[in-house]
C-alpha positions as CSV (number, residue, x, y, z in Angstrom):
1,M,0.1,0.0,0.0
2,K,1.3,3.3,-0.9
3,E,2.5,5.6,1.9
4,L,3.4,9.0,1.6
5,I,5.8,11.0,3.9
6,D,4.2,13.4,6.1
7,L,5.7,16.8,5.3
8,G,4.0,18.3,8.3
9,T,2.7,21.9,8.4
10,P,4.7,25.0,7.1
11,G,5.4,27.3,10.1
12,Q,4.8,24.5,12.6
13,P,8.0,23.0,13.8
14,S,8.0,19.1,14.6
15,S,5.1,18.5,12.7
16,G,4.9,15.7,10.1
17,D,7.4,12.7,10.1
18,N,10.9,12.8,11.6
19,L,13.9,11.8,9.6
20,T,13.6,8.1,11.0
21,E,9.8,7.8,9.9
22,G,10.3,9.2,6.6
23,G,13.5,7.1,5.5
24,Q,11.7,4.2,6.8
25,K,8.7,5.0,4.6
26,I,11.2,5.3,1.6
27,N,12.9,2.2,2.5
28,N,9.6,0.3,2.7
29,H,8.7,1.6,-1.0
30,I,12.1,0.6,-2.3
31,N,11.6,-3.0,-0.8
32,V,7.9,-3.2,-2.4
33,V,9.4,-2.4,-6.0
34,Y,12.3,-4.7,-5.5
35,D,10.1,-7.6,-4.4
36,A,7.5,-7.0,-7.4
37,F,10.6,-6.8,-10.1
38,S,13.2,-9.2,-8.7
39,R,13.3,-12.5,-6.5
40,K,11.8,-12.3,-3.3
41,G,13.7,-13.5,-0.3
42,Q,17.1,-12.7,-1.8
43,D,20.0,-10.8,-0.1
44,P,18.9,-7.2,-0.7
45,A,22.4,-6.5,-2.1
46,E,21.9,-9.2,-4.9
47,Q,18.3,-8.2,-5.9
48,I,18.5,-6.7,-9.4
49,L,15.2,-5.0,-10.9
50,Q,13.9,-6.9,-14.0
51,A,11.4,-4.7,-16.2
52,T,9.5,-7.9,-17.1
53,G,9.1,-9.0,-13.6
54,V,10.0,-12.2,-12.0
55,Y,7.8,-15.5,-11.3
56,Q,7.8,-16.1,-7.7
57,S,8.4,-19.6,-6.5
58,V,5.4,-21.1,-4.6
59,S,7.4,-23.9,-2.5
60,Y,7.1,-25.9,0.7
61,A,8.9,-22.8,2.3
62,N,5.9,-20.4,1.9
63,T,3.0,-22.5,1.9
64,D,0.8,-23.9,4.8
65,E,0.2,-27.6,5.0
66,V,-3.6,-28.1,5.8
67,E,-5.0,-31.8,6.1
68,G,-2.9,-33.2,3.4
69,H,-2.6,-30.3,0.7
70,F,-0.6,-26.9,0.8
71,E,-2.4,-23.7,0.6
72,Y,-1.0,-20.3,-0.9
73,G,-2.7,-16.9,-0.9
74,A,-2.0,-15.0,-4.1
75,K,-1.5,-11.2,-4.1
76,V,-2.9,-8.9,-6.7
77,G,-0.2,-8.7,-9.6
78,E,1.7,-11.8,-8.5
79,M,3.4,-14.1,-11.1
80,L,3.7,-17.4,-9.6
81,I,5.4,-20.7,-10.4
82,V,4.5,-23.7,-8.5
83,D,7.9,-25.7,-7.7
84,M,6.7,-28.4,-5.4
85,E,4.9,-31.8,-5.4
86,G,1.5,-32.6,-4.0
87,E,-2.2,-30.9,-4.0
88,V,-1.3,-27.0,-4.0
89,R,-4.5,-25.0,-3.7
90,I,-3.9,-21.3,-4.5
91,T,-6.3,-18.7,-3.6
92,L,-6.9,-15.6,-5.7
93,P,-7.0,-12.2,-3.7
94,Q,-10.4,-11.1,-2.2
95,S,-9.2,-7.5,-2.3
96,A,-9.0,-7.3,-6.1
97,F,-10.7,-4.9,-8.2
98,V,-11.8,-5.0,-11.8
99,G,-8.6,-5.8,-14.1
100,S,-6.7,-6.9,-11.3
101,Q,-4.5,-9.9,-12.5
102,V,-2.7,-13.1,-11.3
103,K,-0.5,-15.3,-13.6
104,I,0.3,-18.9,-12.5
105,I,2.3,-21.8,-14.2
106,S,2.2,-25.3,-12.7
107,L,5.9,-26.7,-13.2
108,Y,5.8,-30.3,-12.8
109,M,4.2,-32.8,-15.3
110,N,5.0,-36.0,-13.5
111,G,1.5,-36.4,-12.2
112,L,2.8,-35.9,-8.6
113,Q,1.5,-32.1,-8.6
114,T,-2.0,-30.9,-8.7
115,V,-2.6,-27.2,-8.7
116,K,-6.2,-26.0,-7.9
117,V,-6.9,-22.3,-8.1
118,Y,-9.9,-21.1,-5.9
119,A,-11.5,-17.8,-5.1
120,T,-12.6,-16.5,-2.0
121,G,-15.6,-14.4,-0.4
122,G,-18.3,-15.9,-2.7
123,Q,-16.3,-15.1,-5.8
124,T,-15.9,-17.9,-8.5
125,V,-13.2,-18.6,-11.0
126,M,-14.8,-19.1,-14.6
127,N,-18.2,-19.6,-12.6
128,E,-16.7,-22.7,-10.5
129,E,-15.6,-23.1,-7.0
130,F,-12.0,-23.7,-8.5
131,V,-10.0,-24.7,-11.6
132,V,-7.4,-27.3,-12.0
133,L,-4.3,-26.1,-13.9
134,T,-2.7,-28.1,-16.7
135,P,0.9,-28.3,-16.1
136,G,3.4,-26.4,-18.3
137,I,0.9,-23.6,-19.3
138,E,1.0,-20.1,-18.2
139,Y,-2.6,-19.1,-17.1
140,Q,-3.9,-15.5,-16.6
141,F,-6.6,-14.9,-14.0
142,M,-8.2,-11.6,-14.3
143,A,-11.1,-9.8,-12.1
144,T,-14.0,-9.2,-14.0
145,L,-16.3,-7.5,-11.2
146,D,-15.9,-5.8,-8.0
147,T,-15.0,-7.8,-4.8
148,A,-18.6,-7.8,-3.3
149,D,-20.0,-10.2,-6.0
150,G,-16.9,-10.4,-8.0
151,D,-15.9,-13.3,-10.7
152,W,-12.3,-14.1,-12.1
153,S,-12.0,-15.0,-15.8
154,M,-9.3,-17.3,-16.9
155,R,-7.2,-17.7,-20.1
156,N,-3.8,-19.2,-21.0
157,N,-1.4,-18.3,-23.7
158,G,-1.5,-21.4,-25.4
159,N,2.3,-22.1,-25.3
160,S,3.9,-24.7,-23.0
161,V,6.9,-23.5,-21.0
162,S,10.0,-25.3,-19.9
163,T,8.5,-28.0,-17.1
164,K,10.2,-30.4,-14.9
165,E,9.0,-33.5,-16.8
166,P,9.7,-36.9,-15.1
167,T,13.0,-38.6,-16.2
168,I,13.0,-42.4,-15.7
169,T,16.6,-44.1,-15.6
170,L,16.6,-47.4,-17.4
171,E,18.0,-50.6,-16.3
172,I,20.1,-52.9,-18.4
173,I,19.1,-56.7,-17.8
174,E,21.1,-59.4,-19.5
175,G,21.8,-56.9,-22.2
176,V,18.3,-55.8,-22.9
177,V,16.5,-52.5,-22.1
178,I,12.9,-52.4,-21.4
179,V,11.3,-49.0,-21.8
180,D,7.8,-48.4,-20.3
181,C,6.1,-45.7,-22.3
182,S,3.4,-45.1,-20.1
183,L,6.0,-43.6,-17.4
184,A,7.2,-40.7,-19.0
185,N,8.3,-39.1,-22.1
186,Y,12.1,-38.7,-21.2
187,F,14.3,-41.3,-20.3
188,V,18.1,-41.8,-19.4
189,L,20.3,-44.9,-20.1
190,D,23.8,-45.1,-18.5
191,L,25.7,-47.6,-20.3
192,T,27.4,-50.2,-18.0
193,T,27.4,-53.1,-20.3
194,H,26.5,-53.7,-24.0
195,V,23.1,-53.4,-25.1
196,T,21.7,-56.0,-27.5
197,N,18.2,-54.6,-27.8
198,I,15.7,-52.0,-26.6
199,N,12.2,-53.2,-26.1
200,F,8.8,-50.8,-25.7
201,I,6.0,-51.9,-23.6
202,N,2.7,-50.0,-22.9
203,T,3.0,-48.1,-26.2
204,P,0.6,-45.2,-27.2
205,D,-2.6,-46.5,-28.9
206,F,-3.5,-46.1,-32.4
207,A,-5.1,-42.8,-32.1
208,E,-2.2,-41.1,-30.1
209,S,0.7,-39.8,-31.5
210,T,3.8,-38.8,-29.3
211,T,7.7,-39.1,-29.0
212,K,9.7,-40.7,-26.4
213,V,13.7,-39.6,-25.8
214,I,16.1,-41.6,-24.6
215,R,19.4,-39.9,-23.4
216,I,22.3,-42.5,-23.7
217,N,25.2,-41.9,-21.5
218,Q,28.6,-43.6,-22.5
219,E,30.2,-44.8,-19.3
220,F,33.8,-42.8,-18.6
221,N,36.7,-44.3,-20.7
222,A,34.4,-47.1,-21.4
223,S,33.2,-48.4,-25.2
224,W,30.2,-50.1,-24.6
225,T,27.8,-50.3,-27.8
226,V,23.9,-50.3,-28.2
227,N,23.1,-52.9,-31.0
228,L,19.5,-51.7,-32.1
229,V,19.2,-54.1,-35.4
230,A,16.2,-55.6,-33.7
231,M,14.2,-52.6,-33.2
232,G,13.2,-51.8,-36.9
233,G,11.4,-48.7,-37.7
234,W,14.2,-46.8,-38.9
235,W,13.5,-43.7,-41.2
236,S,16.3,-45.0,-43.6
237,N,15.4,-48.6,-43.1
238,S,19.1,-49.2,-41.9
239,A,19.8,-50.9,-38.7
240,Q,21.7,-48.6,-36.2
241,Q,24.4,-49.2,-33.7
242,A,26.0,-47.2,-31.4
243,D,30.2,-46.8,-32.3
244,T,32.4,-46.9,-29.3
245,L,33.4,-43.3,-28.8
246,V,34.1,-42.8,-25.1
247,N,32.8,-40.2,-22.8
248,E,30.0,-39.1,-25.2
249,I,26.1,-38.8,-25.3
250,G,23.5,-39.8,-27.8
251,L,19.8,-38.8,-27.8
252,L,17.5,-41.5,-29.4
253,A,14.0,-40.2,-30.5
254,V,11.2,-42.9,-30.9
255,T,8.2,-41.4,-32.3
256,F,4.7,-43.5,-32.3
257,I,2.5,-42.5,-35.0
258,A,-0.8,-44.1,-35.7
259,G,0.5,-47.1,-33.9
260,T,3.6,-47.3,-35.6
261,R,7.0,-46.8,-34.4
262,F,9.7,-44.3,-36.0
263,N,13.3,-44.3,-34.9
264,T,15.4,-41.3,-35.3
265,W,18.7,-40.0,-34.1
266,V,18.4,-36.5,-32.6
267,N,22.3,-36.0,-31.8
268,G,25.1,-37.9,-30.5
269,W,27.7,-40.4,-31.4
270,F,25.4,-42.9,-33.1
271,G,25.9,-44.2,-36.8
272,P,24.5,-47.0,-39.2
273,G,25.9,-50.4,-38.0
């Protein structure tokens, strides 16, 4: 809230704020500006003003745990990024006026986070008690009526943002790697021995098109290979095998289209076998 320095009345000594009181009001305003346009909680000497503002983290440190879920009260004009697992309930500010906004991004896409946005004081969000956010999308909430009988509208920008998708570490069992497509879109395979084949289970159904990415890490100073001859589905119809370069990383992209699997190299040290 804006707080002006009381300059006193001309001709009346000792009226108005003294130097300490006036200086405190100035410092308070400076802190408000820096908290709005930089990361809250930083050492003041490290805070830097950013013209676009900064998404503030909603985490275990600044939420209240209530009966198995976490609660956070949003402030007018805040931009929030939910950086925690569990059920998170964000309450839009009751003190809002027409045109007030709050922006929220649900960061995780691993199924371990649910973000619900509520209104208070008889208000609604899109005529509902609450809405559930889709991970990875920026949502903008705008007050469309005054507080007394207010309502909040919601829209999203339609563009996904960088999110913390789950990453599954794969195992090599007797030379074979099993990829469960239902668990994630991103996988990591650390080579500790030769791989003779990679098999996929729980693949997407005919109506779904999606891509799974496997990051394959070569063990330090090792020369393990990945023989993918049995996989099939190469765009070039040629079998592929990792060559034996050491200390390298390769990315295997496996795309499922209408029930058919297509394999391509995104980058890395792979080449025709």
